[in-house]
DOVEX-371378 format. One record per residue (C-alpha): residue number from 1; x, z, y. Coordinates in nm, 3 decimals, padded with zeros to 5 digits. Layout:
<ronus>
 kegu       x       z       y
  NUM       X       Z       Y
...
</ronus>
This chain:
<ronus>
 kegu       x       z       y
    1  10.668 -02.754  02.981
    2  10.867 -02.427  03.115
    3  10.738 -02.083  03.071
    4  10.622 -01.926  03.395
    5  10.658 -01.537  03.484
    6  10.534 -01.381  03.841
    7  10.731 -01.103  03.975
    8  10.544 -00.832  04.204
    9  10.732 -00.620  04.403
   10  10.712 -00.357  04.701
   11  10.958 -00.107  04.820
   12  11.341 -00.213  04.921
   13  11.534 -00.095  04.562
   14  11.229 -00.306  04.379
   15  11.268 -00.588  04.614
   16  11.631 -00.584  04.475
   17  11.566 -00.500  04.129
   18  11.279 -00.734  04.010
   19  11.449 -01.040  04.240
   20  11.793 -01.002  04.097
   21  11.576 -00.988  03.736
   22  11.429 -01.305  03.729
   23  11.704 -01.442  03.916
   24  11.885 -01.433  03.595
   25  11.590 -01.568  03.350
   26  11.710 -01.778  03.079
   27  11.631 -02.164  03.134
   28  11.304 -02.304  03.082
   29  11.150 -02.005  03.272
   30  11.004 -02.077  03.624
   31  11.010 -01.761  03.848
   32  10.845 -01.674  04.168
   33  10.794 -01.349  04.364
   34  10.484 -01.168  04.562
   35  10.550 -00.867  04.767
   36  10.207 -00.681  04.719
   37  10.123 -00.463  05.062
   38  10.177 -00.108  05.037
   39  10.302  00.181  05.310
   40  10.649  00.111  05.186
   41  10.651 -00.251  05.109
   42  11.001 -00.354  05.236
   43  11.045 -00.557  05.577
   44  11.161 -00.905  05.610
   45  11.506 -00.743  05.720
   46  11.532 -00.542  05.372
   47  11.413 -00.882  05.186
   48  11.679 -01.079  05.397
   49  11.969 -00.801  05.259
   50  11.799 -00.786  04.886
   51  11.725 -01.208  04.863
   52  12.060 -01.262  05.015
   53  12.262 -01.071  04.743
   54  12.095 -01.249  04.418
   55  12.342 -01.361  04.147
   56  12.394 -01.720  04.112
   57  12.238 -01.845  03.765
   58  12.111 -02.127  03.625
   59  11.765 -02.191  03.557
   60  11.442 -02.423  03.637
   61  11.318 -02.400  04.016
   62  10.949 -02.327  04.052
   63  10.743 -02.326  04.412
   64  10.732 -02.094  04.666
   65  10.905 -01.772  04.666
   66  11.097 -01.867  04.337
   67  11.434 -01.770  04.223
   68  11.454 -01.945  03.886
   69  11.796 -02.154  03.973
   70  11.968 -01.903  04.153
   71  11.917 -01.979  04.507
   72  11.760 -01.691  04.702
   73  11.387 -01.797  04.818
   74  11.396 -01.724  05.237
   75  11.226 -01.425  05.362
   76  10.913 -01.677  05.463
   77  10.862 -01.820  05.129
   78  10.820 -01.449  04.943
   79  10.451 -01.434  04.995
   80  10.285 -01.096  05.134
   81  09.931 -01.029  04.961
   82  09.675 -00.830  04.930
   83  09.640 -00.629  04.522
   84  09.281 -00.825  04.498
   85  09.500 -01.130  04.628
   86  09.780 -01.049  04.358
   87  09.510 -01.013  04.096
   88  09.373 -01.369  04.196
   89  09.663 -01.558  04.191
   90  09.742 -01.425  03.755
   91  09.412 -01.512  03.718
   92  09.430 -01.820  03.890
   93  09.759 -01.949  03.771
   94  09.766 -01.842  03.413
   95  10.184 -01.702  03.408
   96  10.327 -01.620  03.075
   97  10.440 -01.303  03.224
   98  10.431 -01.088  03.445
   99  10.701 -00.876  03.611
  100  10.575 -00.536  03.794
  101  10.887 -00.383  03.966
  102  10.721 -00.158  04.182
  103  10.704  00.200  04.270
  104  10.523  00.424  03.956
  105  10.198  00.472  04.109
  106  10.165  00.127  04.245
  107  10.269  00.007  03.897
  108  09.988  00.174  03.742
  109  09.731  00.055  03.929
  110  09.852 -00.284  03.875
  111  09.902 -00.293  03.544
  112  09.545 -00.104  03.484
  113  09.407 -00.391  03.704
  114  09.547 -00.720  03.493
  115  09.422 -00.566  03.159
  116  09.069 -00.504  03.336
  117  09.048 -00.847  03.500
  118  09.274 -01.101  03.384
  119  09.118 -01.284  03.077
  120  09.396 -01.359  02.790
  121  09.585 -01.143  03.025
  122  09.972 -01.233  03.048
  123  10.261 -01.023  02.915
  124  10.325 -00.740  03.145
  125  10.713 -00.656  03.203
  126  10.813 -00.323  03.406
  127  11.101 -00.092  03.470
  128  11.317  00.069  03.674
  129  11.582  00.034  03.911
  130  11.965  00.107  03.895
  131  12.036  00.461  03.771
  132  11.711  00.647  03.528
  133  11.866  00.902  03.376
  134  11.813  01.185  03.233
  135  11.493  00.993  03.117
  136  11.141  01.083  03.312
  137  10.812  01.088  03.187
  138  10.660  01.013  03.469
  139  10.805  00.689  03.487
  140  10.722  00.630  03.096
  141  10.344  00.770  03.176
  142  10.240  00.541  03.453
  143  10.418  00.231  03.319
  144  10.269  00.284  02.962
  145  10.053  00.004  02.936
  146  10.323 -00.281  02.974
  147  10.469 -00.466  02.670
  148  10.834 -00.428  02.799
  149  10.978 -00.165  02.971
  150  11.335 -00.292  03.067
  151  11.676 -00.042  03.132
  152  11.998 -00.133  03.234
  153  12.231  00.104  02.972
  154  12.239  00.199  02.606
  155  12.247  00.565  02.708
  156  11.924  00.504  02.892
  157  11.757  00.332  02.614
  158  11.857  00.640  02.374
  159  11.754  00.884  02.641
  160  11.388  00.712  02.716
  161  11.343  00.621  02.367
  162  11.411  01.022  02.247
  163  11.158  01.128  02.558
  164  10.891  00.863  02.408
  165  10.908  00.983  02.068
  166  10.843  01.317  02.210
  167  10.582  01.247  02.389
  168  10.409  01.044  02.103
  169  10.411  00.739  02.330
  170  10.462  00.333  02.254
  171  10.693  00.196  02.456
  172  10.889 -00.155  02.363
  173  11.231 -00.081  02.549
  174  11.495 -00.381  02.647
  175  11.807 -00.403  02.750
  176  11.951 -00.581  03.092
  177  12.276 -00.505  03.238
  178  12.176 -00.415  03.594
  179  12.145 -00.796  03.767
  180  12.372 -00.692  04.053
  181  12.641 -00.642  03.860
  182  12.670 -00.986  03.732
  183  12.875 -01.116  04.007
  184  13.257 -01.059  03.943
  185  13.461 -00.879  04.204
  186  13.499 -01.029  04.512
  187  13.727 -01.089  04.785
  188  13.750 -00.956  05.128
  189  13.635 -01.183  05.389
  190  13.908 -01.297  05.629
  191  14.160 -01.107  05.460
  192  13.989 -00.772  05.567
  193  13.977 -00.436  05.376
  194  13.929 -00.201  05.629
  195  13.620  00.044  05.572
  196  13.535  00.346  05.374
  197  13.148  00.287  05.273
  198  12.932  00.549  05.235
  199  12.621  00.497  05.030
  200  12.296  00.680  05.171
  201  11.998  00.811  04.960
  202  11.678  00.886  05.102
  203  11.618  01.233  04.926
  204  11.977  01.307  04.743
  205  12.089  01.567  04.900
  206  11.751  01.642  05.021
  207  11.795  01.944  05.263
  208  11.903  01.874  05.644
  209  12.191  02.096  05.662
  210  12.313  01.991  05.352
  211  12.343  01.647  05.503
  212  12.438  01.754  05.835
  213  12.753  01.898  05.589
  214  12.808  01.529  05.463
  215  12.795  01.363  05.811
  216  13.081  01.669  05.888
  217  13.273  01.572  05.590
  218  13.243  01.178  05.716
  219  13.320  01.272  06.065
  220  13.668  01.434  05.947
  221  13.696  01.165  05.719
  222  13.682  00.939  06.035
  223  13.915  01.099  06.235
  224  14.175  01.133  05.968
  225  14.178  00.728  05.915
  226  14.151  00.612  06.271
  227  14.265  00.279  06.161
  228  13.946  00.209  05.905
  229  13.602  00.229  06.011
  230  13.386  00.458  05.781
  231  13.041  00.325  05.742
  232  12.716  00.557  05.650
  233  12.509  00.289  05.462
  234  12.168  00.325  05.540
  235  11.913  00.184  05.353
  236  11.626  00.132  05.597
  237  11.620  00.131  06.001
  238  11.373  00.315  06.218
  239  11.003  00.228  06.100
  240  11.139  00.037  05.750
  241  10.928  00.175  05.436
  242  11.202  00.305  05.141
  243  11.123  00.393  04.751
  244  11.117  00.761  04.853
  245  11.046  00.911  05.157
  246  11.369  01.028  05.394
  247  11.312  01.313  05.611
  248  11.627  01.369  05.741
  249  11.748  00.999  05.832
  250  12.135  01.023  05.874
  251  12.127  00.793  06.237
  252  12.003  01.131  06.373
  253  12.244  01.347  06.232
  254  12.512  01.181  06.346
  255  12.668  01.407  06.661
  256  12.726  01.231  07.026
  257  13.066  01.366  07.019
  258  13.172  01.200  06.672
  259  13.464  00.978  06.581
  260  13.420  00.612  06.786
  261  13.493  00.485  06.416
  262  13.194  00.659  06.215
  263  12.921  00.384  06.260
  264  12.573  00.356  06.069
  265  12.484  00.037  05.958
  266  12.215 -00.158  05.755
  267  12.197 -00.478  05.556
  268  12.349 -00.558  05.221
  269  12.539 -00.313  04.990
  270  12.790 -00.627  04.850
  271  12.871 -00.749  05.180
  272  13.008 -00.402  05.300
  273  13.208 -00.388  04.942
  274  13.406 -00.724  05.009
  275  13.534 -00.526  05.311
  276  13.564 -00.164  05.164
  277  13.886  00.029  05.083
  278  13.725  00.297  04.925
  279  13.342  00.385  04.840
  280  13.199  00.725  04.827
  281  12.807  00.890  04.757
  282  12.603  01.182  04.582
  283  12.447  00.935  04.322
  284  12.346  00.607  04.456
  285  12.305  00.322  04.250
  286  12.581  00.132  04.457
  287  12.885  00.386  04.301
  288  12.771  00.051  03.993
  289  12.867 -00.207  04.268
  290  13.132 -00.054  04.376
  291  13.287 -00.056  03.955
  292  13.187 -00.404  03.970
  293  13.337 -00.488  04.254
  294  13.654 -00.298  04.144
  295  13.646 -00.086  04.462
  296  13.807  00.251  04.430
  297  13.517  00.488  04.414
  298  13.429  00.847  04.462
  299  13.097  01.096  04.329
  300  13.050  01.387  04.547
  301  13.055  01.684  04.335
  302  13.046  01.881  04.576
  303  12.681  01.999  04.562
  304  12.659  02.037  04.158
  305  12.647  01.826  03.888
  306  12.254  01.758  03.763
  307  11.956  01.573  03.665
  308  11.781  01.680  03.976
  309  12.090  01.489  04.170
  310  12.099  01.215  03.951
  311  12.476  01.237  03.920
  312  12.527  01.391  03.575
  313  12.543  01.032  03.414
  314  12.909  01.036  03.605
  315  13.046  01.318  03.384
  316  13.315  01.171  03.190
  317  13.356  00.845  03.435
  318  13.638  00.965  03.635
  319  13.477  00.935  03.976
  320  13.371  01.288  04.026
  321  13.570  01.463  04.312
  322  13.505  01.674  04.610
  323  13.494  01.606  04.994
  324  13.847  01.693  05.044
  325  13.967  01.388  04.823
  326  13.738  01.201  05.029
  327  13.902  01.313  05.360
  328  14.295  01.268  05.202
  329  14.129  00.948  05.103
  330  14.160  01.013  04.711
  331  13.930  00.761  04.564
  332  13.958  00.666  04.190
  333  13.888  00.400  03.934
  334  13.659  00.398  03.674
  335  13.765  00.559  03.317
  336  13.720  00.235  03.060
  337  13.594  00.473  02.769
  338  13.271  00.529  03.016
  339  13.189  00.212  03.067
  340  13.009  00.072  02.769
  341  12.751  00.320  02.716
  342  12.674  00.354  03.075
  343  12.599  00.019  03.272
  344  12.912 -00.190  03.166
  345  12.817 -00.326  02.777
  346  12.885 -00.671  02.674
  347  12.625 -00.918  02.781
  348  12.584 -01.015  02.427
  349  12.403 -00.686  02.329
  350  12.102 -00.725  02.624
  351  11.843 -00.835  02.419
  352  11.501 -00.835  02.696
  353  11.466 -01.176  02.699
  354  11.454 -01.204  02.365
  355  11.224 -00.939  02.351
  356  10.993 -01.128  02.628
  357  11.012 -01.459  02.421
  358  10.876 -01.306  02.114
  359  10.619 -01.100  02.329
  360  10.535 -01.424  02.478
  361  10.501 -01.610  02.119
  362  10.233 -01.304  02.003
  363  10.050 -01.431  02.348
  364  10.027 -01.769  02.263
  365  09.883 -01.741  01.900
  366  09.668 -01.418  02.037
  367  09.841 -01.175  01.872
  368  09.953 -00.957  02.140
  369  09.920 -00.576  02.085
  370  09.668 -00.386  02.290
  371  09.795 -00.119  02.532
  372  09.501  00.105  02.570
  373  09.499  00.377  02.835
  374  09.745  00.723  02.831
  375  09.591  00.886  03.131
  376  09.285  01.097  03.044
  377  09.118  01.221  03.323
  378  08.747  01.332  03.428
  379  08.608  01.132  03.662
  380  08.576  00.766  03.537
  381  08.557  00.500  03.809
  382  08.594  00.714  04.071
  383  08.876  00.883  03.939
  384  09.076  00.541  03.950
  385  08.957  00.480  04.280
  386  09.112  00.791  04.369
  387  09.438  00.714  04.207
  388  09.395  00.327  04.377
  389  09.301  00.487  04.770
  390  09.648  00.747  04.647
  391  09.886  00.462  04.584
  392  09.803  00.239  04.820
  393  09.681  00.378  05.152
  394  09.552  00.182  05.402
  395  09.614 -00.144  05.211
  396  09.302 -00.040  04.979
  397  09.004 -00.157  05.146
  398  08.778 -00.102  04.906
  399  08.427  00.068  04.938
  400  08.454  00.324  04.635
  401  08.822  00.399  04.756
  402  08.686  00.546  05.089
  403  08.424  00.752  04.855
  404  08.693  00.858  04.653
  405  08.911  01.023  04.948
  406  08.649  01.152  05.081
  407  08.553  01.367  04.739
  408  08.883  01.427  04.625
  409  09.125  01.521  04.960
  410  08.913  01.872  04.996
  411  08.936  01.917  04.561
  412  09.327  01.846  04.629
  413  09.376  02.049  04.899
  414  09.164  02.338  04.739
  415  09.342  02.333  04.381
  416  09.673  02.329  04.587
  417  09.587  02.658  04.738
  418  09.494  02.824  04.467
  419  09.818  02.691  04.340
  420  10.032  02.814  04.633
  421  09.840  03.170  04.556
  422  10.021  03.239  04.218
  423  10.244  03.483  04.206
  424  10.591  03.400  04.132
  425  10.543  03.011  04.317
  426  10.749  02.917  04.574
  427  10.718  02.552  04.817
  428  11.024  02.607  04.991
  429  11.215  02.259  05.007
  430  11.529  02.341  04.791
  431  11.840  02.380  04.963
  432  12.196  02.230  04.775
  433  12.451  02.451  04.706
  434  12.799  02.349  04.753
  435  13.079  02.412  04.473
  436  13.442  02.308  04.705
  437  13.444  02.204  05.095
  438  13.716  02.157  05.285
  439  13.871  02.458  05.457
  440  13.817  02.357  05.820
  441  13.438  02.377  05.673
  442  13.434  02.698  05.470
  443  13.241  02.922  05.660
  444  12.959  02.717  05.773
  445  12.957  02.584  05.389
  446  12.931  03.000  05.251
  447  12.666  03.018  05.518
  448  12.476  02.723  05.350
  449  12.546  02.886  05.026
  450  12.383  03.213  05.065
  451  12.037  03.025  05.233
  452  12.046  02.844  04.923
  453  12.015  03.136  04.701
  454  11.720  03.130  04.487
  455  11.451  03.452  04.550
  456  11.380  03.622  04.235
</ronus>
C-alpha cells in the first residue's frame, strides 16, 4: 500500500517549491496539494505558472491535486481550504506525512495545530524555498516543531546546523536538490533566443531610488541591444500576493519614454529562460534556474555583496558583475568549483527522502520523537490566538482571535512607540549603496550614495 503525503502551500514561491518537491517523491508515495487561505496565497495565475513548470518524475498517482507522477494538477484541482478545514482533512485522511510549505508565521501555526489536534500525528516536513543562506534563526524558530527541515545545498546544511547548535535547538536537516533544478537545459522555442531576462525581487533592493536605478540600467541595456527584448520578469501582477511584500513594483517604475523593447512580464521563469540569451538579477533564486538551463548570467554587485542582499552565496561563482557588464551584454558562465557546495551537488548526496522514510517507520512503531514547543511567552491561549490572528489576518475567524487582536494591537503599538523613543534607533527604510555605475549615471548614483550614508 502506498504511503501518502499532503502538501500545504500558500504564497507564490512556496507553491513552486512545495509542488516541485512533492513531484520528486520516490515511487511508493501518493502526493496531494492544498492551498491554505491567507492574505498572500497564490492566485490562479501564480498557481498555473508554478504547476506548469513541475519536473517530470515517476511515482504514484493520487487524488485531486495529486502530483506524485510528475503530472501537474490543474489549478482547479488544487483545493483552497481554510486552516480548520486543512486540520480536519489531516485528521480524516491520516496521511503518513505532511509537507508544510508556507511562510514562517503560517508554518508555525499549522505545525502547532497538527501537534495539538491530530491524534497519532503524521511526520511533519518543512523547509525553505530557494537560496536560504546565510542561515536565519527566525526560519528555524518558527518551524522548530517539524520533524524534518529540508535544505538544498551542503553549505546551507552546514550553516543551519551550526546556527541550531548555537541556539540549543535540535533539528533534523535533509538535503534535496532544488526540485526545479532537476530538469536539463531545454532548447529555445522555435529556435528563438531573443531576450535578456531580469529576475525581479520584491524586497531586493528595497529602496525606491535603487529600484529606479535598476530600471534605468535595464532601459540603457534595451537601447544598446534593440534586436533583443529586455524583460523585467515579475512574480506577481497588481493585486496578487507574494511571499514578501513589494512596496515599489517595477511596473510602476518604468518611465513612459523607455525603449519599446523593455517590457514587464509575469508567467513562468522556465519559459523565459527558454528564450534567453542572458539572465540578470540582484540575488534571485532564478539565477540557479538560469545555471541549470545553461543561460549565461550576471549577478549585479552594484549594491554591494552581503547577507542582507542574499548574494553572498555567489561569491566565487564567477557570476558577480556590475551594471557596466549588463549594458555591454557581458554575461558569464558559473565556475565549476562553486557548483558542488552550492545547489549543484551529485544527486546521490540527497538524503531527505531516506530520512523521511526513517521517520515514517518510527511513526508506524509509535516511536516518533516528540517535538516540544520552543516559543516561551506569557499569555497562554490568548497569546497563541494573537500569533494566529497576525499570521492569518482576515482568514482567521475565531472569536478568541478577535479578542486577542483587540487586546494585543494597543499593547503592540505602545511597545513600538517605546522602542522608537530609544536613543540611536533609526526606523527609516535603508537605501542601498551603489558600488559602481555606468558613466552616464554617475551623478545620480553619487546623490543616491550620499542619501544612503547612515547617520552617526
